[in-house]
C-alpha angles and dihedrals in degrees: 000000000000113000113233110227117239114256117259120245088257092053094045091049090052092047091049091052094049092047094046103039103024095228141089115262137200113250128224136176136192124193130231121248133236116191110213090196139335110082124182090000099102097073088047091060089254138130132283137182110206134153133194124248135209096255107105148197106222124206132186117195141176128175124256126208093238136055097261130109113215103196128184122189113204092194094055097028087227135140124209127184112201123190105212089209095054110036113164130182116251094196093211101103093232124149094265091059090065090052092048092045094055093047092046094051094046092050092046089054092057101264106134106209131202124234112259146185110234138184120190131191134157148199096205112103109241117243091015100119091248094114104253089162096056090044090055093046096051097044090048094048094050093046095048092049093047090048089056092044090245126143130209138178111256092234092056091046090056092048093050091050091050089052090050090058097039102038102028106029093033102234102130094214129163127241101261102096097045094042098052092044091050099042113021124117123227114269095015140103121218124231098203130189101210093201101051095022088226111146145180125211117223125189111248109244118251091205092081137028129227105232119189123200123186113227091207091239110111117202127215107208100196089053098039137073098272094105091046091057090053089048091053090054090050090047090053092052091049090050094050102038095086090058095037104036098186093053109123099160139349086274086077096052122096125211090244091054089048094051091048090056101040094117092049092055099041125224100290098050091039091058093046089053093045091056093051094047096046092043090056089054090048091054091054091048092046090052089056091046091053092049090054096038089239098158093169091059092043090053091051090053092049090053091049090050091056093048090052094046090049099044108024103028095030096211100126125088136214094261093053091045090054090048091050091050093050093047093049091052090063118097109244096034111119096186145333135206142164116272131224129356094333136228089112133328126109139333124225122218127189104216139182109246093228091059098046099105097050090043091054091046094051095046091045091052102040101034090037089061091049093046096041093234140047112286122233108252124187132177105217117234112202115249138183132242133297110295149161114261121209114235089234089068092057106044138018089232133012114259116254117256110241116242 
């Protein structure tokens, strides 16, 4: 008997929409994000070096004749009805707040949206540091605008999505996640200046793989310390601005200026600033390492980034630190660090392709014993930006609409 392959997330999202709403939708996808280096620098007007990966948020959408969004989340098995004329904050950080936030920001910027039926599902592990929230925001924004026959520059789309998360949901994030998901090119990393939004695309090296391992600790940004870290950076700027009048953000501060004012800041704020400043330098050095295919140097910078995030910024956790130590003990691992905002989530290892199988075996065994179960391990395949996907690319024939 021939085994029937399980449907992909895209196919199951499409089938759920057809079953639930009795019509054929348009399909969209947005990738996840892995940041090679440059953590907690984006909201300080600094530099980052992310790329997108082939784990997606999938969205099916069809217009409605009214001004309501009927949204079903497969992952949460939840339904939300949103009146576009009366969007109110829930203040709970749940998935529907991201949907409402994107719609609210687009409407407030003069984009008159249509009502729509929507089904959402995803392949990005939640709370993993792979930017499931920005993936959801960007795919929803593009789909809502297309559904209303409206066009937008990708840079503006990213900025509106960032505002949805920061101003509506309440996670005071920077621009990195939304920008790379909206604008990246397949097979490339993005060296992004988070102040000017100028960027350079660099081909991702084929001499090393980006391996992601889930620590098993899932963070909740609205309930965590992410906003407090941003507040500490702003406090440092406020403390220093009287002595350095042109200081607008930590981007403008030099290491020499920081060292000269260590006593003024106190230990905690000094260490927060030191991480941001040294991380910006590491991003620049990592950019150069990528251009020259120097994977040894890139691995060293990744290790230094984790040490700084752990010790100066204090956003790692014991589980992630154990995972990093185990990964770095494997032959063929150039470097490992925590991913994302911190307080859990995944670790990123830069690994030699020839050593991948024994690396996976050792991490599965040793960290699996520590965790009490097998960790999720994924080798990131580079992806492109958020996009519409023709139905013909998903199925051999369109599913029949139930009567």
